[in-house]
C-alpha positions, 0 to 999 in steps of 0.5 A: 612714430606714434599714431597721430604722426602716422596719420598726419604723414598719410594725410600729407602724402595723400595731399601731395598725390592729389596735387600731382594728379591735378598738375597732370590733368592740367598738363594733359589738357594743354597737351590735348589742346595742342593736338586740336581738342577743345577742352569742355570740362576738367574734373567733372563730378557726377553721382557716379564719380569724377571724369578727369577731362572731357574734350571734343574734336570733330564729332568725337566727345572724348572722355579722358582718364588721366593717370600719373605715375613715376613711369609711363608703364606704371601709369598704364598699369594703374588703369583698372577695370573698376575705373573703366566701369565707373568712368563709363557710368559717369560719362553716360550720366554727363551725356544725358544731362548735356543733350547738345552732345547727343549727336557726338560719338563718345570715345574713352581715352587715357592720358598717361603722364610720368616724371620729366614731362613724359606724356602718352595719349591713347585713343579708345583706351578701353579696347583690350580691357 
C-alpha cells in the first residue's frame, strides 16, 4: 500500500468513527429525553473544546460526554482525565455565557454506547477519576 492510499484509508476510518460518534450522540440524546431530560445543546463548541450534550432535568444542568466503542467496558475506559479537564473548562465557559443557568447545579455525566444499541448513563461520572 502506498503513502497516498494509506492516507486515504486513515481519512475514511476517521470519517467513519466521527459518523458513529454522531449517531451515538443522537441516540444518547433520545435516551436522556426518555429519562425526562430536556436537551439544550448537542455538540456545543467552546474555545476550550466541544461538549457532546447539555441537558437539564429539574435544577440540574447535566454536561454529558458520550463515548461509543464496541463494548460498554471499552467505552467506559475511553474516558480519560484529559477529557475531564477539557470538558469542565468548556462547561464553565458555557455557563458564563448563558447566565440564565447560573442558578442551576452543574453535574458531569457520561453516556456510554456500544454495538447493539447498548447504552449506560452514569450520573456524576467524574467521581472516582
